[in-house]
N, C-alpha and C positions, 0 to 999 in steps of 0.2 A: 573649778573641779573640787573643791570642798562641800558646793552644795549638793554634788552628786554623790561623792564618796561619805560625807556625814552620816547622813541618816542611815545607811548601810552599817557604817563602822559602829554605830551605836547599839546594833544587836549581834555585833561579833564579839569574839573573845580572845583577842589577841592578849599576848604577854606585854608587859611593860616596855614603855619606850626606850629604845637602847638596846633591847635584848637580842642576841644574835640567833636566827631562825632560818633553817632550812625548809623552803617551800618546794614541794613536789609540784612541777608546772609540766603538763604535757602539751601544752598549746590549746586546749579547749577552753570553752568561754568561763567554766568553773574556776581552773586552776588559774588563769589569767587574771579573773576577778581577785583570785586569792592574793595573786603577786602585786597587783594595784593596791589594795587593801591592806595588806601587810606593810607595804612601804608608807602608806598614809597613815597607819597607825605607829609610825616611827621605829619600827623593828630594823634591825641591820640584817637585811634579807639576801640570802643566796637563794637563786633561783635554780632548781637541779631538774633537767629534763633527762629521763631515762628512756634510751633506746633498745626497744626489746627484739629488734632484728626481726620483724614480723613484717614489716611494711615498708616499700621503697619510700614512701613519703617521710621517713624517719628524720632526714637530713633536712628537710622544708620546715619540718615543725620546730626542730632543734634552733633553724635560724629565727623563727617567728619568736620563739621564747626568748633567744638572746635579744632580738631588737627591743622587747618590751623591756627587759630587763634594764638594759641601758637606758631606756625612756624613764624609767620609773627609779634609775640610781640602785640597782640592785646588782650583786654580782651573779655570776652565771657559769653553771659547770654543766657538762653532759657527761653521762655514764653509761656505758653499755652493758647489756646483760645476754645471755643466752638462754633462750626458751626453744627447745626442740618440738617437733609436729609430735602429736599424740594428744590421749584423752586428757580432759580437764585442763584445757588450754589456759581458759581465762583464770582459774585458781592457780596454775604454776605461773602465769605471768605476772599474778598480783604478787605472789609470794617472791619472786624475783627481784621486782620492782621494791618491795618494803625492805628487802636484804640490801639493795643498793642505796637505797635513801637513808637507812637507819632508823632506829626506834624513835627518834624525837622530831622526825619532819613532820610538818604542817600539810594536811591535805585540804583539797577543795570540796569536800563532800557538803553537799546542801540538806535540806529538810527532804527534797524528794528522794534524794538517795537514802535517807534514813527510813522512809516509808518503803522503799522498795526492798531494802534490807529486811525490815520485819516481816513482810510478806514472804519473802524468800525462806526466812527462818520458820515461819509458820508451817509451810508446806513441807520443810525437811523434817519438822517434829523437833524444834530445839528448845522447847519449855520455856518457863519464864525469861531465863537468860537470853533467850533468842528473841522474845518479844521486846525487851528493852532496847534491841538494835544495837548500833555502835555507839562506843564511847565517845563522849564530847570532847575529850581529851585529844589535843592535837587536830581538831577539826574546829576551826574558830568559824567556819561559815555554816555550821550546822542549822542556825536558827535563820537561814535565807533560803529562798526558793530560787530554784534554777531559773525561772524567768527573769529574777532579778538579777543574776549574774549576766545572762545574756544581755539584758536591757543596761547593764553598766558597761560592758564591754562596747557595745553599739554607741552608747553617750561618748565615751571616751574614744572613740574610734579606734579600738584596739583590734587588730587583725586576729582570728582565732581559726583553729582547725576543728573541722566537724570529722570526728572519727567514723569511718563507714562501719567498723564493729559494732558501734553503738545501735545499729539497726539488725544487726544478724540475729535472726530468729533461733539459731542454734544455740543461743545463750540464754538461759531461762530468765535471767534479769531484763533483757531485753522485751521479752513475751510479758513480764509483768508491766514494764514500763509502758509499753505501746498498745496490750491488749486489756490485761488485768485491772489497771488503774483506771483507764478511761471507762470499761464496764461499770467499775464500783462508783465512780462520779456519777455515772448515768442511774444507776440504780438508787443510790443515796440522794440524788440531786444536790450534791454539794461537793467541795472539794477534799475528797477522801484522803489524799496524802498529808494534807495539814491536820487532819484529826488524828492519824495513825503517828505522825511524829510528837505531836502532845502528848500522846497515850505512851509511846515510849519512854519519853523524859519522866513521866509519873512511876513507869514500871520500874526504871532505872533506880529511882529512890528506893522503892521497895526492895529491890534485889540488894542494895547496898544495905539495908536494915538485915536482912536475912543473913546475907553474908558475915556481917560483925557480929549476929548473935549466934551464929553457927562456930564461930571461932572457940566458943567456951565449951565446946565438946570434941574430947580426945576420940578421934575415929578409930584409934586401936584399941579402945576399952569397950570390948564388947557389950558389958552391961550397961555403961553410959550409953552407948550408941542405941541399945534397944529401948532403953527407958525415954530416949530425948523425943520430943514432939517430931512427927513425923518430917515435915518439910526440913527442918533444922537438921536431923539426922542424915536426910538424902543430901543435903548441900554440903554437911561435913565430909561425907564419903566422896562425893564429886569431887570436891576441892582437893581431897587427900590424893585420890587417884590421879586427877589431872597433874598436880604438882609432882607426883612422884614417876611419871610417866617421860620418855625420851621425844625427841622430836619437837612438834607443835604444841605440845600439852594440849590435847584436844580434851574435853570431859568425856566421861563413860556415857554409854546410852542409859537409859531408864532401865531396861532388862538386868544389865550389869550391877547396877546399884542396888534393885531388889535383891538379887543373888546374894550379896554382901550382907543386906539386913539379914536375910534367911540365915547365914553363917552367925551374925551378930546374936541373934535369938537362939540360937543352938539348933535350928530345924536342919541345918546341913552343916557337914564338917569342913567343908573346902569348897572353892569355886574358882574358875577361871575367870580372869578380870582382863583379859586382853593384852595384848602388847607382848606375848610371851611372859606373863606374869599370872601365879598363883596365888591365891589368898587362903590362908588357914587359922584356925583358932586354938590356941592352946593355953589352958590356964586363965582363960578369961582375956587374952590379948589376941588381937587380930596381927598378922603377920603377912608381909608380900614377899613372896620369893620368886626368882626368874627361874622359869622353867628350862630344863636341859633341851638339848636339839632333839632328843629321842621321844620327849614328851613326858620324861618319868621326873 
């Protein structure tokens, strides 16, 4: 087994031996590979299967995960969440899953998932932060390929689940996976997912540098904000508005950031920044106010 797991472990980023970790294990090949590799890395693993209540096969999937956990000496838990019918099913199921798992759970995302995420963010218009893709934090398999996790499960004889929703064209990620990436491979005559994943890692370093540099700017100081280099000013505003918002702390869109800059420069006296909030300028300071229900 070491000859199979060792070369892959060398490209993973698990915490030190003996560290207690929660692994999100759906029963698919990526998460089953995560379970096998995490235990091989010497972590004290608890495999958690989340039942979204969306498919009748959930009990069978949980049984497969439980069996794999026993085989590799990991603890096992199953947690149920409720995801009702309606729009944005994929996003709501993901949010419910992460809430059930907790913020420090390890996931089985691979380099292929990273490439898909970058492309999704590009078509959404997510900017530089979108091009950096997912953080490597809590994603120890981000340097591996999906083909490698499947091959690992096959070589170890691990029974896995093929989620039929992964082929459903209603979900944009699936169309990127099954239609766009193969087309890009054909056009570029190379493995585009690997290229995108490498670029995401490089961009992540640039984003970290810009984030650090932007912390020197007080986003409530209108004069300092107006005089700062534009990329840093925009980032300072974005981080300020995101951290001051309720809910999931989504960053503001580009138009909102530009309106805040206009207020900082004295080109406007106030602006709506979304989330029921209003930004004003007084005596050189920018202030956020919660708007009343009547819009006053």
